[in-house]
KOLGUTOR-272750 format. One line per 5 residues: their letters; for each residue x, z, y of C-alpha. Coordinates in nm, 2 decimals. Layout:
N
A = X Z Y; ...
END
This chain:
326
MSRIP = 0.00 0.00 0.00; 0.10 -0.04 0.36; -0.06 0.04 0.69; -0.12 -0.31 0.81; -0.28 -0.45 0.49
CKSLL = -0.51 -0.15 0.48; -0.66 -0.24 0.82; -0.67 -0.60 0.72; -0.87 -0.50 0.42; -1.10 -0.30 0.63
LASFA = -1.18 -0.59 0.86; -1.24 -0.81 0.56; -1.48 -0.55 0.42; -1.72 -0.60 0.71; -1.83 -0.91 0.53
LTLLF = -1.98 -0.71 0.25; -2.34 -0.60 0.25; -2.42 -0.24 0.21; -2.76 -0.17 0.05; -2.83 0.16 0.22
AGLTA = -3.16 0.26 0.38; -3.17 0.63 0.34; -3.11 0.83 0.03; -3.31 0.74 -0.28; -3.40 0.98 -0.56
AQALP = -3.07 0.88 -0.73; -2.88 0.94 -0.41; -2.95 1.30 -0.32; -2.70 1.58 -0.27; -2.74 1.86 -0.53
TAGAN = -2.91 2.18 -0.44; -2.73 2.51 -0.47; -2.83 2.58 -0.82; -2.88 2.90 -1.03; -2.52 3.00 -1.01
RPAGV = -2.50 3.00 -0.63; -2.35 3.30 -0.46; -2.58 3.58 -0.36; -2.74 3.52 -0.02; -2.73 3.14 -0.04
PEDYI = -3.10 3.01 -0.04; -3.21 2.81 -0.34; -3.30 2.50 -0.14; -2.96 2.47 0.03; -2.75 2.16 -0.04
VTPAG = -2.40 2.14 -0.19; -2.14 1.95 0.03; -1.76 1.94 0.03; -1.77 2.19 0.31; -2.01 2.45 0.15
YFHPS = -2.38 2.51 0.14; -2.60 2.36 0.41; -2.97 2.36 0.50; -3.11 2.01 0.42; -3.19 1.95 0.78
CVAHL = -2.82 2.01 0.87; -2.68 1.73 0.65; -2.67 1.41 0.85; -2.65 1.09 0.65; -2.50 0.82 0.87
AEGDV = -2.56 0.45 0.84; -2.30 0.18 0.85; -2.15 0.15 1.19; -2.27 0.49 1.32; -2.01 0.65 1.55
LLKDE = -1.98 1.02 1.63; -1.90 1.06 2.00; -1.75 1.40 2.10; -1.79 1.39 2.48; -2.16 1.27 2.48
KAIQH = -2.24 1.49 2.17; -2.42 1.18 2.05; -2.44 0.93 1.76; -2.40 0.57 1.87; -2.57 0.33 1.63
KDGSF = -2.45 -0.02 1.54; -2.72 -0.18 1.76; -2.59 0.01 2.06; -2.87 0.28 2.07; -2.79 0.65 2.08
DAMHV = -2.93 0.97 1.93; -2.84 1.32 2.02; -2.60 1.48 1.78; -2.80 1.72 1.56; -2.76 2.09 1.63
CAYSH = -2.82 2.29 1.31; -3.07 2.57 1.35; -2.97 2.74 1.03; -2.67 2.93 0.91; -2.45 2.76 0.65
FKPSG = -2.23 2.91 0.38; -1.87 2.85 0.28; -1.81 2.75 -0.08; -1.73 3.12 -0.15; -2.07 3.23 -0.02
EEVTG = -1.96 3.37 0.32; -2.23 3.31 0.58; -2.14 3.11 0.89; -2.36 3.11 1.20; -2.32 2.84 1.46
EEKPA = -1.99 2.65 1.49; -1.70 2.77 1.29; -1.40 2.65 1.10; -1.46 2.44 0.78; -1.41 2.61 0.45
TAERS = -1.08 2.59 0.28; -0.93 2.80 0.00; -0.74 3.01 0.26; -1.06 3.09 0.44; -1.27 3.20 0.14
VKHPT = -1.41 3.54 0.08; -1.20 3.81 -0.10; -1.36 3.77 -0.44; -1.45 3.41 -0.51; -1.58 3.29 -0.85
IGHAW = -1.54 2.95 -1.00; -1.90 2.88 -0.92; -1.81 2.79 -0.57; -1.45 2.75 -0.46; -1.15 2.53 -0.37
VEYAS = -0.95 2.56 -0.69; -0.62 2.39 -0.62; -0.46 2.15 -0.37; -0.14 2.01 -0.23; -0.08 2.00 0.14
TTTGS = 0.18 1.97 0.42; 0.20 2.05 0.79; 0.38 1.92 1.09; 0.47 2.06 1.43; 0.33 1.74 1.60
SFGEL = 0.05 1.55 1.44; -0.03 1.29 1.17; -0.15 0.94 1.24; -0.26 0.83 0.90; -0.30 0.95 0.54
GSNWY = -0.38 0.71 0.25; -0.41 0.75 -0.13; -0.53 0.56 -0.44; -0.69 0.70 -0.75; -0.89 0.59 -1.06
VPAAP = -1.24 0.72 -1.13; -1.20 0.95 -1.43; -1.42 0.97 -1.74; -1.75 1.16 -1.71; -1.72 1.53 -1.80
SAHTG = -1.82 1.60 -2.16; -2.06 1.88 -2.05; -2.34 1.84 -1.81; -2.43 2.19 -1.68; -2.53 2.11 -1.33
QTIYL = -2.17 2.13 -1.20; -2.05 1.94 -0.89; -1.68 1.82 -0.87; -1.52 1.70 -0.55; -1.17 1.54 -0.54
FPGMQ = -1.03 1.42 -0.21; -0.74 1.40 0.03; -0.81 1.53 0.38; -0.69 1.62 0.73; -0.76 1.91 0.97
DYADG = -0.61 2.13 1.24; -0.40 2.41 1.08; -0.44 2.65 1.37; -0.80 2.57 1.48; -0.99 2.39 1.21
VTIIQ = -1.32 2.30 1.37; -1.36 1.99 1.15; -1.21 1.83 0.84; -1.22 1.46 0.76; -1.23 1.35 0.40
PVLGW = -1.27 1.04 0.18; -1.44 1.20 -0.12; -1.50 1.12 -0.49; -1.78 1.34 -0.62; -1.94 1.40 -0.96
NSDYS = -2.31 1.49 -0.95; -2.30 1.48 -0.57; -2.50 1.18 -0.43; -2.57 1.05 -0.78; -2.71 1.27 -1.06
NAWGI = -2.45 1.31 -1.35; -2.25 1.02 -1.21; -1.96 0.95 -0.98; -1.99 0.84 -0.62; -1.78 0.80 -0.31
ASWNC = -1.85 0.90 0.05; -1.66 0.96 0.38; -1.72 1.30 0.55; -1.67 1.47 0.88; -1.76 1.84 0.90
CVTGT = -1.89 2.06 1.07; -1.94 2.05 1.45; -2.27 2.20 1.58; -2.31 2.34 1.23; -2.39 1.99 1.09
VYEAA = -2.20 1.81 0.82; -2.19 1.42 0.85; -2.18 1.19 0.55; -2.13 0.81 0.57; -2.35 0.60 0.34
PQPVN = -2.25 0.69 -0.02; -2.17 0.43 -0.29; -2.19 0.46 -0.67; -1.87 0.40 -0.86; -1.79 0.34 -1.23
VGDYI = -1.54 0.51 -1.46; -1.21 0.33 -1.43; -1.27 0.19 -1.08; -0.97 0.18 -0.85; -1.04 0.37 -0.53
EGYMW = -0.86 0.37 -0.19; -0.91 0.66 0.05; -0.77 0.63 0.41; -0.79 0.82 0.74; -0.61 0.68 1.05
DNCAS = -0.63 0.73 1.42; -0.72 0.46 1.67; -0.49 0.57 1.95; -0.17 0.44 2.09; 0.16 0.54 1.92
GTLTC = 0.27 0.89 2.00; -0.08 1.03 2.08; -0.07 1.40 1.98; -0.44 1.46 1.97; -0.63 1.13 1.90
SSWDI = -1.00 1.15 1.97; -1.10 0.85 1.75; -1.05 0.82 1.37; -1.16 0.60 1.09; -1.24 0.74 0.74
LTYDL = -1.26 0.48 0.47; -1.34 0.53 0.10; -1.32 0.20 -0.07; -1.39 0.10 -0.43; -1.15 -0.20 -0.47
TAGRY = -1.29 -0.28 -0.82; -1.66 -0.31 -0.72; -1.61 -0.41 -0.36; -1.81 -0.12 -0.22; -1.71 0.11 0.06
SELMS = -1.83 0.42 0.26; -1.69 0.44 0.61; -1.71 0.65 0.93; -1.58 0.43 1.21; -1.43 0.57 1.53
TSNFG = -1.54 0.92 1.43; -1.45 1.20 1.67; -1.17 1.45 1.61; -1.38 1.70 1.81; -1.06 1.80 2.00
QTFNW = -0.86 1.88 1.69; -0.49 1.79 1.63; -0.47 1.68 1.27; -0.14 1.85 1.17; -0.25 1.97 0.83
AFGGA = -0.27 1.70 0.56; -0.41 1.74 0.20; -0.26 1.50 -0.05; -0.52 1.60 -0.30; -0.77 1.88 -0.35
LEVYN = -1.01 2.00 -0.62; -1.33 2.17 -0.51; -1.60 2.27 -0.76; -1.95 2.42 -0.77; -2.13 2.57 -1.07
VSECS = -1.85 2.52 -1.32; -1.93 2.74 -1.61; -1.70 2.61 -1.88; -1.38 2.40 -1.90; -1.56 2.11 -2.05
DYPPA = -1.74 2.07 -1.71; -1.43 1.89 -1.60; -1.34 1.53 -1.69; -1.17 1.52 -2.03; -0.83 1.39 -1.94
GSFSF = -0.71 1.74 -1.83; -0.56 1.62 -1.50; -0.63 1.40 -1.20; -0.37 1.21 -0.99; -0.37 1.09 -0.63
INLEL = -0.12 0.80 -0.63; 0.05 0.58 -0.38; 0.03 0.85 -0.12; 0.13 0.74 0.23; 0.16 0.98 0.52
YNDSF = 0.25 0.87 0.88; 0.33 1.07 1.19; 0.15 1.01 1.52; 0.40 0.73 1.60; 0.30 0.56 1.28
AEYSN = 0.64 0.61 1.11; 0.59 0.68 0.74; 0.74 0.99 0.59; 0.98 0.91 0.30; 0.91 1.26 0.17
PGWSY = 0.61 1.44 0.32; 0.70 1.77 0.15; 0.38 1.83 -0.04; 0.34 2.19 -0.15; 0.11 2.28 -0.44
SNASA = -0.13 2.57 -0.40; -0.32 2.73 -0.69; -0.63 2.91 -0.56; -0.77 2.99 -0.90; -0.66 3.36 -0.92
GLTPQ = -0.96 3.57 -1.03; -1.18 3.27 -1.11; -1.37 3.24 -1.44; -1.32 3.05 -1.66; -0.95 2.99 -1.64
CGYGG = -0.88 2.63 -1.74; -0.50 2.60 -1.73; -0.48 2.51 -1.36; -0.15 2.37 -1.23; -0.01 2.09 -1.04
TVSPA = 0.30 1.87 -0.97; 0.40 1.68 -0.66; 0.63 1.40 -0.56; 0.66 1.21 -0.23; 0.39 0.96 -0.34
QVTLR = 0.18 1.15 -0.60; -0.01 1.47 -0.64; -0.14 1.56 -0.99; -0.39 1.84 -1.03; -0.43 1.99 -1.39
Y = -0.71 2.18 -1.54
END
């Protein structure tokens, strides 16, 4: 992969037709489920950033742009809607209640006693004293889990502000997320005004080759770029989920995740895909001057202490690959 071909691919992708007109019955984010943390209402929805009231999950159409200064959504036809302000608390994956606007959930911001029902489990990340300009990765869609117990699995790279994480941007592969007992992709930006924003999701098949990219749209050397694109692209099937020119909401993206595993309602190790590991390959990380790091210095973090069941979690990193084991 390289930076210029990625953007050329994106421009070519505009010729594709996205069949998206709201969520269908097969495209519905899962509800919290029986194994949700105490205090999370039954009708709340599972997202990569925690549990949200259904009215606070905004599904964006192709071409929708989140505008920070105007607190508005600009649609492809040029019209505007006010950015939704969530009227309900939401809950971090660990079950901690969040009222109003607060930092997105990560493993390091979870409650003291998480369970595997709702947690970041493991990830690899790196930070910089300046900012990043682009992060890209490829991966293959794994086989379906052998057990279907209502679990939701999220796998993604991502970027956020290490010191003041108001929002996190993520190209996400999800099991039992938008598609019941199936894999799908979507691009996310969470959680300004208490609302999580999801681009039009797309179904994917086992073995499909996926590309996930986040890059800024500013001039070289811009420390805090206000405009970002998030692209999750199924290169095998020719489908994509994209947030164009989405706002950074004032954040400096200096914390990059080469790969993360987040789960909900996992009750047994067979709830995971059968291969026993998942790899993010062809990782590319650029600084805000668009110079690629030869060695980003990925550091593996195991957040599974105290989680039940234990499934042999571990990970390995190299400059261009992050492998998460379970």
